[in-house]
C-alpha positions in Angstrom: 15.2 -38.7 -39.5 11.5 -38.0 -40.0 10.4 -34.6 -41.0 7.2 -34.9 -38.9 9.0 -35.0 -35.6 9.3 -32.2 -32.9 12.8 -30.8 -32.8 14.1 -31.0 -29.3 15.5 -27.5 -28.3 15.7 -28.0 -24.6 14.3 -30.7 -22.2 14.5 -32.0 -18.7 12.8 -34.4 -16.3 11.2 -32.9 -13.1 11.8 -34.6 -9.9 11.1 -38.3 -9.2 7.6 -39.9 -9.2 5.9 -36.5 -9.3 2.6 -35.9 -11.1 1.3 -33.0 -13.2 -1.8 -31.9 -14.9 -2.9 -29.3 -17.4 -2.9 -26.4 -14.9 0.6 -27.1 -13.7 2.4 -25.2 -16.7 2.6 -21.5 -17.4 4.8 -19.2 -19.5 5.2 -15.6 -18.6 7.8 -12.9 -17.8 7.2 -13.5 -14.1 10.2 -11.5 -12.8 9.1 -8.4 -14.8 12.4 -8.0 -16.7 10.5 -6.3 -19.6 12.6 -7.8 -22.3 9.8 -9.9 -23.7 11.5 -13.2 -22.7 9.2 -15.8 -21.0 10.1 -18.0 -18.1 8.8 -21.6 -17.7 6.8 -22.0 -14.5 5.9 -25.5 -13.4 4.1 -26.7 -10.3 3.5 -30.4 -9.2 1.1 -32.3 -7.1 4.0 -32.9 -4.7 4.1 -29.2 -3.9 7.2 -28.3 -5.8 7.3 -25.0 -7.7 10.0 -24.6 -10.3 10.9 -21.7 -12.6 13.1 -22.3 -15.6 14.9 -19.9 -18.1 16.2 -22.3 -20.8 19.1 -21.1 -22.8 21.0 -24.1 -24.3 24.4 -23.8 -25.8 23.3 -25.8 -28.8 20.0 -27.3 -29.9 19.0 -30.5 -28.0 21.1 -29.9 -24.9 19.6 -31.0 -21.6 19.0 -28.7 -18.7 21.9 -27.1 -17.0 22.2 -26.1 -13.4 21.8 -22.3 -14.3 18.6 -23.0 -16.2 16.7 -23.6 -13.0 16.1 -20.1 -11.6 14.1 -21.2 -8.6 12.9 -24.4 -6.9 10.7 -24.2 -3.7 8.8 -26.8 -1.9 5.4 -25.4 -1.0 4.2 -28.6 0.9 0.7 -28.4 -0.4 -0.2 -29.9 -3.8 -0.1 -27.3 -6.6 -3.3 -27.5 -8.7 -2.7 -24.5 -11.0 -0.2 -21.7 -11.6 -1.1 -18.4 -13.4 0.7 -15.1 -13.8 -1.1 -11.7 -13.8 -1.6 -8.3 -12.1 -2.8 -9.7 -8.8 -1.4 -7.1 -6.4 -3.2 -3.8 -5.8 -1.3 -0.5 -6.3 1.0 -1.9 -9.0 0.8 -3.3 -12.5 3.8 -5.6 -12.0 3.1 -9.3 -12.8 2.8 -11.7 -9.8 2.5 -15.4 -9.6 -0.7 -17.0 -8.3 -0.5 -20.6 -7.0 -3.7 -22.5 -6.3 -3.6 -25.3 -3.7 -6.5 -27.4 -2.7 -7.4 -25.3 0.4 -5.4 -22.1 -0.2 -4.6 -19.5 -2.9 -1.2 -17.8 -2.6 0.2 -14.9 -4.6 3.9 -14.4 -4.8 6.3 -11.8 -6.1 9.3 -13.3 -8.1 12.4 -11.1 -8.1 16.0 -11.5 -8.8 19.1 -9.8 -7.3 22.4 -9.5 -9.0 25.1 -11.6 -7.5 28.7 -10.4 -6.9 30.3 -13.6 -8.2 30.1 -15.7 -11.3 27.0 -17.6 -10.2 24.8 -14.8 -11.6 21.4 -13.6 -10.5 19.8 -15.0 -7.4 16.0 -15.4 -7.5 13.5 -15.6 -4.6 9.8 -15.5 -4.1 8.0 -13.4 -1.5 4.4 -14.1 -0.4 2.3 -11.0 -1.0 -0.9 -12.4 0.4 -2.8 -15.6 0.7 -6.5 -16.6 1.0 -7.5 -19.7 2.9 -10.4 -21.5 1.2 -13.4 -23.0 3.1 -14.0 -25.4 0.2 -11.8 -27.7 -1.7 -10.6 -26.0 -5.0 -10.7 -27.5 -8.4 -9.3 -24.8 -10.9 -9.2 -21.1 -11.3 -9.3 -18.4 -14.0 -8.4 -14.7 -13.9 -9.1 -11.5 -15.8 -10.4 -7.9 -15.6 -13.8 -8.9 -14.2 -16.4 -6.1 -14.5 -14.1 -4.1 -16.8 -11.6 -3.0 -14.2 -8.4 -1.4 -15.6 -4.8 -2.2 -14.7 -5.5 -5.2 -12.4 -6.7 -8.9 -12.6 -9.2 -10.6 -10.4 -9.3 -14.3 -9.6 -12.2 -16.7 -9.8 -11.8 -20.1 -8.1 -14.2 -23.1 -8.8 -14.6 -25.5 -5.8 -15.2 -29.3 -6.1 -18.9 -28.7 -5.2 -19.5 -26.1 -7.9 -19.1 -22.8 -6.1 -17.4 -19.8 -7.8 -15.3 -17.7 -5.4 -14.2 -14.3 -6.7 -11.3 -12.5 -5.1 -10.6 -8.9 -5.8 -6.9 -9.2 -5.2 -6.2 -9.0 -1.4 -9.9 -9.1 -0.5 -12.6 -11.7 -0.9 -15.6 -10.4 -2.9 -18.3 -13.1 -3.1 -19.2 -16.7 -3.6 -22.0 -18.2 -5.8 -23.1 -21.7 -6.4 -23.7 -22.7 -10.0 -27.2 -24.1 -10.4 -27.5 -27.8 -10.8 -23.8 -28.4 -10.4 -22.7 -31.9 -9.7 -19.0 -32.2 -10.9 -16.8 -29.2 -11.7 -15.7 -28.7 -15.3 -13.2 -26.5 -17.0 -13.6 -22.7 -16.4 -12.6 -19.7 -18.5 -13.3 -15.9 -18.6 -14.3 -13.9 -21.6 -13.2 -10.3 -21.3 -15.2 -9.2 -24.3 -18.5 -10.4 -22.9 -17.5 -10.1 -19.2 -18.8 -13.7 -18.6 -17.5 -17.0 -17.2 -17.8 -20.0 -19.4 -17.8 -23.6 -18.1 -19.1 -27.1 -19.0 -21.5 -28.5 -16.5 -22.0 -32.2 -15.6 -25.1 -32.1 -17.9 -22.5 -32.0 -20.8 -23.5 -28.5 -21.9 -21.5 -25.3 -22.3 -22.9 -22.6 -20.0 -22.1 -18.9 -19.8 -22.7 -16.6 -16.8 -22.4 -12.9 -16.8 -20.2 -11.4 -14.1 -22.8 -8.8 -13.2 -25.4 -11.5 -12.8 -23.0 -13.4 -10.5 -22.3 -10.3 -8.5 -25.9 -9.4 -7.9 -27.2 -12.9 -7.4 -28.2 -14.5 -4.0 -25.2 -15.2 -1.8 -23.7 -18.7 -1.6 -24.5 -18.9 2.0 -28.2 -18.8 1.1 -28.2 -21.6 -1.4 -31.5 -23.1 -0.2 -34.3 -21.5 -2.2 -37.3 -20.3 -0.4 -40.8 -20.7 -1.8 -40.9 -17.0 -2.7 -37.7 -17.3 -4.8 -39.2 -20.3 -6.6 -42.2 -18.1 -7.5 -39.9 -15.5 -9.1 -39.0 -13.0 -6.3 -35.4 -12.3 -5.4 -32.2 -12.3 -7.5 -31.5 -15.9 -8.7 -28.4 -16.9 -10.7 -29.6 -17.1 -14.4 -27.5 -18.6 -17.1 -26.8 -16.3 -20.1 -26.7 -19.1 -22.7 -26.2 -22.8 -22.9 -25.2 -25.2 -25.7 -25.4 -29.0 -25.5 -22.3 -30.7 -26.8 -23.1 -34.2 -25.7 -19.8 -35.0 -24.1 -17.6 -34.0 -21.2 -15.1 -31.2 -21.9 -11.4 -31.4 -21.1 -10.5 -27.7 -21.4 -11.8 -24.3 -22.5 -9.9 -21.5 -24.1 -11.0 -18.0 -25.4 -9.2 -16.3 -28.2 -9.9 -12.9 -29.8 -8.4 -12.6 -33.3 -9.8 -9.0 -33.9 -11.5 -6.2 -32.0 -15.1 -7.2 -33.1 -15.4 -10.8 -32.1 -13.9 -13.5 -30.0 -14.1 -17.4 -30.2 -14.8 -19.8 -27.4 -12.9 -23.1 -28.0 -14.0 -26.2 -26.2 -12.0 -29.5 -26.3 -14.2 -32.5 -25.8 -13.5 -36.2 -25.5 -13.9 -36.8 -29.2 -14.7 -33.5 -30.8 -13.3 -30.0 -31.0 -15.8 -27.0 -30.9 -15.4 -23.4 -31.8 -18.3 -21.2 -30.6 -19.3 -17.5 -31.1 -19.8 -15.1 -28.1 -23.5 -15.9 -28.0 -23.0 -19.6 -27.9 -23.6 -20.5 -31.6 -21.3 -23.0 -33.2 -18.8 -21.4 -35.6 -17.3 -24.8 -36.5 -16.6 -28.2 -35.0 -14.0 -31.0 -35.8 -14.3 -34.7 -35.1 -10.9 -36.0 -33.8 -9.5 -39.3 -34.8 -7.6 -39.8 -31.5 -8.4 -39.1 -27.9 -7.0 -35.6 -27.1 -5.1 -34.8 -24.0 -4.6 -31.0 -24.2 -4.9 -28.1 -26.6 -3.9 -24.5 -27.2 -5.7 -22.1 -29.7 -3.6 -19.1 -31.0 -4.1 -16.4 -33.7 -3.2 -17.4 -37.2 -1.2 -15.3 -39.8 -4.2 -15.7 -42.2 -7.0 -13.2 -41.5 -10.1 -14.6 -40.0 -8.6 -18.0 -39.1 -7.2 -19.5 -35.8 -4.6 -22.1 -35.4 -4.9 -24.8 -32.7 -2.4 -27.1 -31.2 -4.0 -30.4 -30.1 -2.0 -33.1 -28.3 -3.3 -36.6 -28.1 -2.6 -40.0 -26.3 -0.7 -41.2 -29.4 2.3 -38.9 -28.6 1.3 -36.7 -31.4 0.8 -32.9 -31.7 -1.6 -31.7 -34.4 -1.7 -28.2 -35.8 -5.1 -27.2 -37.2 -6.1 -24.1 -39.1 -9.8 -23.9 -38.2 -10.8 -27.5 -39.3 -7.9 -28.2 -41.6 -5.0 -30.2 -40.4 -1.8 -28.3 -41.3 0.9 -30.2 -39.6 1.5 -33.3 -37.5 4.5 -33.9 -35.3 5.6 -36.7 -32.9 6.5 -36.1 -29.3 8.5 -38.3 -27.0 5.7 -38.3 -24.4 2.0 -37.8 -24.0 1.5 -34.0 -23.3 -1.1 -33.0 -20.6 -0.3 -29.3 -21.1 1.0 -27.3 -24.0 2.0 -23.6 -24.2 3.8 -21.4 -26.8 6.2 -18.6 -25.9 9.3 -16.6 -26.5 12.4 -18.2 -24.9 16.0 -16.9 -25.3 15.0 -14.6 -28.2 13.4 -17.6 -30.1 9.8 -16.8 -30.8 7.1 -19.6 -31.1 8.7 -22.2 -29.0 6.3 -25.0 -28.1 6.5 -26.1 -24.4 4.9 -29.4 -23.5 4.6 -31.2 -20.1 3.7 -34.8 -19.5 2.0 -36.3 -16.5 5.2 -37.9 -15.2 7.3 -34.7 -15.4 8.9 -34.6 -18.9 9.3 -30.9 -19.8 10.3 -30.2 -23.4 10.9 -27.1 -25.4 10.7 -27.8 -29.1 10.1 -26.4 -32.6 8.7 -27.7 -35.9 10.4 -28.3 -39.2 13.9 -29.4 -40.1 17.3 -28.5 -38.7 19.1 -26.0 -40.9 22.5 -26.9 -42.3 24.9 -24.2 -40.9 28.5 -24.0 -41.8 30.8 -24.5 -38.8 34.3 -23.2 -39.0 37.0 -25.8 -38.1 38.6 -25.6 -34.7 41.9 -23.9 -34.6 44.8 -25.3 -32.5 44.7 -23.6 -29.1 48.0 -22.4 -27.8 49.5 -23.7 -24.6 48.7 -21.9 -21.5 51.5 -20.6 -19.3 50.3 -21.3 -15.8 53.1 -19.6 -14.1 52.2 -16.3 -15.7 48.6 -16.8 -14.8 49.4 -17.4 -11.2 51.5 -14.2 -11.1 48.6 -12.2 -12.7 46.1 -13.7 -10.3 48.2 -12.7 -7.2 48.5 -9.1 -8.5 44.7 -8.9 -9.0 44.2 -10.2 -5.5 46.5 -7.7 -4.0 44.7 -4.8 -5.8 41.4 -6.1 -4.6 42.7 -6.3 -1.0 44.1 -2.7 -1.1 40.9 -1.3 -2.4 39.0 -3.0 0.4 41.3 -1.5 2.9 41.4 2.1 1.6 38.1 2.9 0.0 35.8 0.3 1.6 33.9 -1.2 -1.3 31.5 -3.0 1.2 29.3 -0.9 3.4 30.8 0.0 6.7 29.3 -1.2 9.9 29.1 2.3 11.5 27.7 4.7 9.0 28.1 7.7 11.4 31.9 7.5 11.0 31.6 8.8 7.5 29.7 12.0 8.5 28.7 13.4 11.8 25.8 15.9 11.9 25.1 18.0 14.9 22.8 21.0 15.5 23.0 23.7 18.1 20.2 26.2 18.8 21.3 29.6 20.1 20.2 30.3 23.7 19.5 34.0 22.8 17.3 35.6 20.2 18.9 37.4 17.2 19.7 41.0 17.9 18.0 41.9 14.8 14.9 39.7 14.1 15.1 37.9 10.7 11.2 37.7 10.5 9.7 39.0 7.3 6.0 39.1 6.0 4.7 37.8 9.4 1.0 37.5 10.1 1.1 37.4 13.9 -0.3 40.9 14.7 1.1 43.7 16.8 3.7 41.5 18.7 7.4 41.7 17.7 8.2 38.3 16.3 11.7 37.2 17.4 14.0 34.7 15.6 16.6 32.3 16.8 19.7 31.1 15.0 20.5 27.4 14.5 23.9 26.2 13.4 24.4 22.8 11.8 27.9 21.3 11.8 29.1 18.6 9.4 32.2 16.7 10.2 33.3 14.1 7.7 36.1 11.5 8.0 36.4 10.4 4.4 36.0 12.1 1.1 32.4 12.9 0.3 30.7 14.1 -2.8 27.3 15.7 -3.6 26.4 16.7 -0.1 22.9 18.2 0.3 21.6 19.5 3.6 17.9 19.9 4.0 16.2 21.4 7.1 12.6 21.0 8.0 10.4 22.6 10.7 6.7 22.4 11.4 4.7 25.3 9.8 3.9 28.1 10.5 7.5 28.1 11.6 9.7 29.1 8.7 13.5 29.2 7.9 15.6 31.9 6.3 17.2 29.1 4.2 16.3 25.4 4.1 18.7 23.9 1.5 22.4 23.8 1.4 24.6 22.1 -1.1 28.3 21.2 -1.1 29.9 19.6 -4.2 33.0 18.2 -2.4 34.3 17.7 1.2 37.9 16.6 1.8 38.7 14.2 4.6 38.7 15.6 8.1 36.9 18.7 7.1 34.3 20.7 9.1 31.5 22.8 7.5 29.1 24.9 9.6 25.9 26.6 8.2 23.6 28.9 10.0 20.0 29.9 9.5 17.2 31.6 11.5 13.8 30.3 12.6 10.7 32.4 13.3 7.0 32.2 13.5 5.1 33.4 10.4 1.5 32.6 11.0 -1.0 33.5 13.6 -1.5 29.9 14.8 0.7 27.5 16.6 3.0 24.8 15.2 2.1 21.2 16.2 5.8 20.6 17.3 8.9 22.6 18.3 11.2 20.0 16.9 13.2 20.4 13.7 15.0 17.9 11.5 18.3 18.3 9.5 18.9 15.6 6.9 22.1 15.2 4.9 22.3 13.1 1.8 25.7 12.4 0.3 27.7 9.9 -1.8 30.9 8.1 -1.0 33.7 7.9 -3.7 32.6 4.4 -4.5 29.2 5.8 -5.5 27.3 4.5 -2.5 24.6 6.9 -1.3 24.1 7.6 2.4 21.8 9.6 4.5 22.4 11.1 8.0 20.1 13.2 10.1 19.9 15.0 13.4 17.1 16.6 15.3 17.1 19.8 17.2 14.5 21.4 19.6 13.5 25.0 19.4 12.9 27.1 22.5 9.3 27.7 23.8 10.0 31.4 24.1 10.3 31.6 20.2 6.5 31.4 20.0 5.4 32.3 23.5 5.6 35.2 25.9 4.9 35.6 29.7 1.3 36.4 30.3 -1.3 36.9 33.0 -2.8 33.7 34.5 -6.4 33.2 33.6 -8.9 32.5 36.3 -11.4 30.7 34.1 -11.0 28.4 31.1 -13.1 26.2 29.0 -10.6 23.3 28.7 -8.6 21.8 31.6 -6.2 18.9 32.0 -4.7 17.5 35.2 -1.4 15.6 35.1 -0.5 13.4 38.1 3.1 12.7 39.2 4.8 10.5 41.7 7.0 13.2 43.1 6.5 16.4 45.1 5.5 19.4 43.0 8.4 21.6 41.7 8.4 25.3 41.6 7.2 26.6 38.3 9.8 29.4 38.4 12.6 26.8 38.4 10.9 24.9 35.6 10.2 27.9 33.4 12.7 30.6 34.4 12.2 32.7 31.4 8.4 33.1 31.8 8.3 34.6 35.4 6.0 37.5 35.6 7.8 40.4 37.4 4.6 41.9 38.9 3.6 38.6 40.7 6.8 37.1 42.1 4.9 35.5 45.0 2.8 33.4 42.6 5.3 30.5 42.4 2.7 27.8 41.7 0.8 29.8 39.0 2.2 30.8 35.6 0.6 32.4 32.5 1.7 31.9 28.9 0.6 34.1 26.0 1.3 32.7 22.5 2.2 35.1 19.7 -1.1 34.3 18.0 -3.0 35.7 20.9 -4.2 32.6 22.8 -3.4 32.1 26.5 -2.6 29.1 28.7 -2.4 28.9 32.4 -0.3 26.4 34.3 -1.0 25.6 38.0 0.9 23.4 40.4 -0.8 22.0 43.5 0.5 23.0 46.9 -0.6 19.8 48.7 -0.8 17.1 46.0 1.5 15.9 43.3 -0.6 17.4 40.4 -0.2 20.0 37.7 -3.2 21.6 35.8 -3.1 23.1 32.4 -6.1 25.2 31.2 -6.9 27.2 28.1 -9.7 28.5 26.0 -8.7 26.4 23.1 -8.2 22.6 23.4 -5.3 22.4 20.9 -3.4 25.1 22.8 -2.9 22.8 25.7 -0.5 20.5 23.8 2.7 22.5 23.7 2.6 23.6 27.3 1.7 20.1 28.5 4.5 18.5 26.5 7.0 21.1 27.6 6.0 20.6 31.2 6.6 16.9 31.1 9.9 17.3 29.3 11.1 19.8 31.8 10.0 17.8 34.8 11.9 14.8 33.4 15.0 16.9 32.8 14.7 18.4 36.3 14.5 15.1 38.1 17.3 13.5 36.0 19.6 16.3 37.2 18.6 15.5 40.7 19.6 11.9 40.1 16.0 10.6 40.5 15.3 7.9 37.9 11.8 6.6 39.0 9.9 9.8 38.1 6.7 9.1 36.2 3.6 11.0 35.0 0.2 9.7 34.7 -3.3 10.8 33.6 -6.4 9.7 35.6 -9.1 11.9 34.2 -11.6 11.3 31.4 -10.3 11.3 27.9 -11.4 14.6 26.2 -12.7 13.0 23.1 -15.6 15.3 22.6 -13.3 18.3 22.2 -11.2 16.3 19.9 -14.1 15.2 17.8 -15.2 18.9 17.4 -11.8 19.7 15.8 -12.2 16.7 13.5 -15.7 17.8 12.4 -14.4 21.3 11.7 -11.5 20.0 9.6 -13.8 17.6 7.7 -16.3 20.5 7.1 -13.6 22.6 5.5 -12.7 19.6 3.2 -16.3 19.2 2.1 -16.6 22.9 1.5 -13.4 22.8 -0.5 -14.9 20.0 -2.8 -18.1 22.0 -3.3 -16.2 25.3 -4.1 -14.0 23.5 -6.6 -16.9 21.9 -8.3 -18.7 25.2 -8.5 -15.6 26.9 -9.8 -15.3 24.2 -12.5 -18.8 24.8 -13.6 -18.4 28.6 -13.8 -15.2 28.1 -15.7 -16.9 25.8 -18.3 -19.7 28.4 -18.5 -17.2 31.2 -19.0 -15.4 29.4 -21.9 -18.8 28.6 -23.6 -19.7 32.3 -23.5 -16.3 33.3 -24.9 -16.9 30.8 -27.8 -20.3 32.3 -28.5 -19.0 35.9 -28.4 -16.0 34.9 -30.7 -18.4 33.4 -33.2 -20.6 36.6 -33.2 -17.6 38.8 -33.7 -16.2 36.7 -36.6 -19.6 36.7 -38.3 -19.5 39.0 -41.5 -23.1 40.1 -40.9 -23.1 41.8 -37.5 -25.7 40.5 -35.1 -26.9 41.7 -31.6 -25.0 40.3 -28.7 -28.1 39.5 -26.8 -26.5 40.5 -23.4 -23.7 38.0 -23.8 -21.2 40.6 -22.8 -23.1 41.3 -19.6 -23.3 37.5 -18.9 -19.6 37.2 -19.6 -18.7 40.0 -17.2 -20.9 38.5 -14.5 -19.5 35.0 -15.0 -15.9 36.5 -14.8 -16.7 38.1 -11.4 -18.1 34.8 -10.2 -15.0 32.9 -11.3 -12.7 35.5 -9.5 -14.8 35.4 -6.3 -14.9 31.6 -6.3 -11.2 31.4 -6.8 -10.6 33.7 -3.8 -13.1 31.5 -1.8 -11.1 28.4 -2.7 -7.8 30.0 -1.7 -9.3 31.2 1.6 -10.7 27.8 2.2 -7.4 26.2 1.6 -5.7 28.5 4.0 -8.3 27.8 6.7 -8.0 24.0 5.9 -4.2 24.2 6.4 -4.6 25.9 9.7 -7.3 23.5 10.8 -5.0 20.6 9.9 -2.2 22.1 12.0 -4.5 22.5 15.0 -5.8 18.9 14.5 -2.2 17.6 14.6 -1.6 19.5 17.8 -4.8 18.0 19.4 -3.8 14.6 18.0 -0.4 14.8 19.7 -2.2 15.7 22.9 -4.6 12.8 22.8 -1.7 10.4 22.1 0.1 11.8 25.0 -2.9 11.4 27.3 -3.5 7.9 26.2 0.1 6.9 26.8 0.0 8.4 30.3 -3.5 7.0 31.0 -2.5 3.4 30.1 1.2 3.7 30.8 2.1 2.6 27.2 5.7 1.9 26.2 7.6 3.9 23.7 7.0 1.3 20.9 3.2 1.4 21.6 3.2 5.2 21.5 5.1 5.0 18.1 2.3 2.7 16.8 -0.3 5.2 17.9 1.6 8.1 16.2 1.9 6.1 13.0 -1.9 5.5 13.0 -3.0 9.0 14.0 -0.4 11.0 12.2 0.2 9.3 8.8 0.3 12.4 6.7 2.5 15.5 6.7 0.2 17.3 4.3 -3.5 17.0 4.0 -5.0 17.0 0.4 -8.5 16.5 -1.1 -7.3 13.3 -2.8 -5.9 11.7 0.3 -7.1 13.2 3.5 -6.5 12.7 7.2 -9.9 11.2 8.0 -10.0 8.2 5.6 -6.2 7.5 6.3 -6.6 7.4 10.0 -9.8 5.5 9.9 -8.1 2.8 7.8 -5.1 2.6 10.2 -7.4 2.4 13.3 -9.6 -0.2 11.7 -6.5 -2.3 11.0 -5.5 -2.1 14.7 -9.0 -3.0 15.9 -9.0 -6.0 13.5 -5.5 -7.3 14.4 -3.8 -6.6 17.8 -7.0 -5.2 19.4 -9.5 -7.6 18.0 -11.9 -9.3 20.4 -13.2 -12.1 18.2 -12.2 -14.2 15.2 -14.9 -12.6 13.0 -13.1 -9.2 13.3 -9.8 -10.6 12.2 -11.5 -12.2 9.1 -12.7 -8.8 7.9 -10.9 -7.5 4.9 -10.1 -3.8 4.6 -10.9 -1.8 1.5 -8.0 -1.4 -0.8 -9.1 2.1 -1.9 -9.3 5.2 0.3 -11.9 7.8 -0.5 -13.3 10.8 1.4 -16.1 9.5 3.7 -19.7 10.8 3.9 -19.2 12.0 7.5 -17.0 11.5 10.5 -19.3 9.2 12.5 -17.4 6.0 11.6 -14.0 7.5 12.4 -15.2 8.8 15.8 -16.8 5.5 16.6 -13.5 3.7 15.8 -11.5 6.1 18.0 -13.9 5.6 20.9 -13.7 1.8 20.4 -9.9 2.0 20.3 -9.8 3.8 23.7 -12.3 1.3 25.1 -10.2 -1.7 24.0 -7.1 -0.1 25.5 -9.0 0.6 28.7 -10.0 -3.1 28.9 -6.4 -4.4 28.7 -5.7 -4.4 25.0 -2.1 -3.7 23.9 -0.8 -2.4 20.6 1.7 -4.5 18.7 2.8 -4.9 15.1 2.5 -8.7 15.2 -1.0 -10.1 15.2 0.1 -13.2 16.9 0.9 -11.5 20.2 -2.6 -10.2 20.6 -4.7 -12.8 18.7 -7.7 -14.3 20.6 -7.8 -17.8 21.7 -10.0 -18.8 18.9 -7.9 -19.2 15.7 -9.2 -17.6 12.6 -8.6 -18.4 8.9 -8.5 -14.9 7.2 -9.7 -14.6 3.6 -12.4 -17.3 3.8 -14.9 -18.1 1.2 -17.8 -16.2 2.7 -17.8 -12.5 3.6 -18.5 -11.6 7.2 -20.5 -8.4 7.6 -19.2 -6.0 10.1 -21.3 -6.0 13.3 -22.5 -2.7 14.6 -24.2 -4.4 17.6 -20.8 -4.7 19.5 -19.9 -1.1 18.8 -23.3 0.0 20.1 -22.7 -1.8 23.3 -19.2 -0.3 23.5 -20.7 3.1 23.2 -23.1 2.3 26.1 -20.3 0.8 28.2 -17.9 3.7 27.5 -20.4 6.4 28.4 -19.1 6.8 31.9 -15.5 6.5 30.6 -15.5 9.2 28.0 -17.3 12.3 29.4 -17.3 15.9 28.2 -15.1 18.6 29.7 -17.8 19.7 32.2 -17.7 16.3 33.9 -13.9 16.3 33.8 -13.7 19.4 36.0 -16.2 18.0 38.5 -14.8 14.5 38.7 -11.1 15.3 39.2 -11.1 18.0 42.0 -7.9 19.9 42.5 -6.7 20.9 45.8 -5.8 24.5 46.5 -3.1 25.5 44.0 -3.1 29.2 44.0 -4.0 32.2 46.1 -5.7 33.6 42.9 -9.5 33.8 43.5 -11.4 31.6 41.3 -8.5 29.4 40.1 -8.8 26.7 42.6 -11.8 24.5 42.7 
């Protein structure tokens, strides 16, 4: 046996009559196990993607069935496979697959099996980009010095570089004088792309130069550009090597320098960062592939070079250190760690021979002789197997190892709200004013069927409603056991909650360790936050709700809010909230309408919602099933936008106050250091009024801290009022366009994505992103809108004009027949679109301007609302009817 022969550790043949090239092989921990073990990823021109985890029983074994983790037919030819941090929001590794007209990024994961077959692997498509030009190859890296993620650059067959910032397309640039594409690599140290042009010279282009150069769609140069004006794509450096290159690789062997390796048709080049030749080597045979890697000797680099003579040479700089023979001509070579064996050489031929090998000789290891195996007693084994099967069957029947079909059988949760207030109010530290704040008792009952452990009950209500106790814990509950807990709810703040609905969530564990969650919702009474009041004759904000049934007496709808002094006013009712605001409800005598009016726009929400709920309950008790409400007035967007502007202004003020507080704190610490230095000095020196400056700065810090706290309280109240107004707008849109429950749920998810508003992630940017997504998917009018990519980062906007424009545009699309859906196929326009194309499509403001003009009559202010929707006589009160 020859010493100079690659030792076959594991090998296999891929498919039948499939073809491969240098980009079809990759080694990486693609399933993110974190144990440092690589997987072998291979793609073919026939569209097959295979992932191997070789672990032979002994050296030289062929591939076993369990070595193949995954095999998927992707239909399109696979040009290149790479593994990197390609998905935003995570630093997990993902697999990028380059097709001729498409780039796909997949997530590879494994799930543990319940039987002896082991882990089951699957791939999930995270996103894809459809290319407008035929791809040749790609490279990836942290372009522009980004941290924690990798960007992808694809070179097309006509010499265009397309840069993708993960899920979005960044830009495309044509390389000057490009005729045929060459190999492409990225140098992270110099932040530049290096390729070999058809002029047989190595060229380097800075990423910043590519980013700020003229767009690829403007490839034709004008006369002014030829004279020097405009940003043209300029090469950083070039080097003529006199031959065509097969591959390029960049290796850094220390922190101060990196080397650019170029494999030519007859020579092997090593270049510095600036394009100067470090060394070159003339090869005796025609090379087919190469792979540089760091050497153990300081300042040198080892290189594996495969050639068409079935040989694999190992060079240390220009010195040949080893030569080994392979059973095939390699077109791709990689080095990795497989099955706790470091430095395994993986080679792939163009016809599908995949081999994992190592260099050197086979060690002579002592093998103990085989001992005589005792005879097996099959009767005893059958008896033992039957006993085990019986135990498994009993466990399945009694404990239920597998999840039950009906989870509510384990634990039933129910909540009951007391119809009467507590005799002694449980409210403490309230900020409502002179009114006596009542409290109401809520009882939550837990009924379990089986044994449960670690039961935790959490109760949540909308602030400023508070609970006397919101957490309950039970370590153990025996079967058929009932537990009841009680707590009180009351209003603490001087403003209104956005909802009167509470939620009780129970988390627990079964004896088998399976965690479960059950929940139940309860509704608090309106009288908890509201008292009967005098109807108001005038109001700044009014809404009219139409119904299809005769008006109902308000005394029967709201029996607890009848004013004793005006029993004859059956169609007018006043409400006074504990915070001080008032709402008036009027029912028409002649038409099927109800009007709600108040001085504050957000105060209309609770009474409007309560009216609709009580009307539905009233007609259900009467046996009437076709009752429906509608809204035919103009959408009160102007009032809604005022609340948005107020909330945004408080956020901006909070940022300014925090910046000012940070500056004063830095100043305070600097003065302290100066004073401490003066006090430690052995020779006393005058303070030069530093003590006065310290005292003044301290007072400023305290006052700024108080201002920040006050602004945070105001911001929280403003966000609560904004949520109330948002609920009202969603309700009116649903009644206006007769939206289904699913469509209203989509609107709520878009307009109310946050339970808490913060400076880092605020309501404005989150809602704007959600509404933009709806406008560019299910409510899109053209293919250009669907091709637009949303920003992957949310940041506080400069103003609210864009958000208000998008909300107006959303209402206009719904008015013109648009419908909300989660699937883009249902609402896609007739012209099909290929998202993620090669050229960015700028957002058009022309259409939005036209929409604003078209919707001027549709969305009017509140003054027009009162004039355009006249109300018949609804009350004997003077001044109430119009």
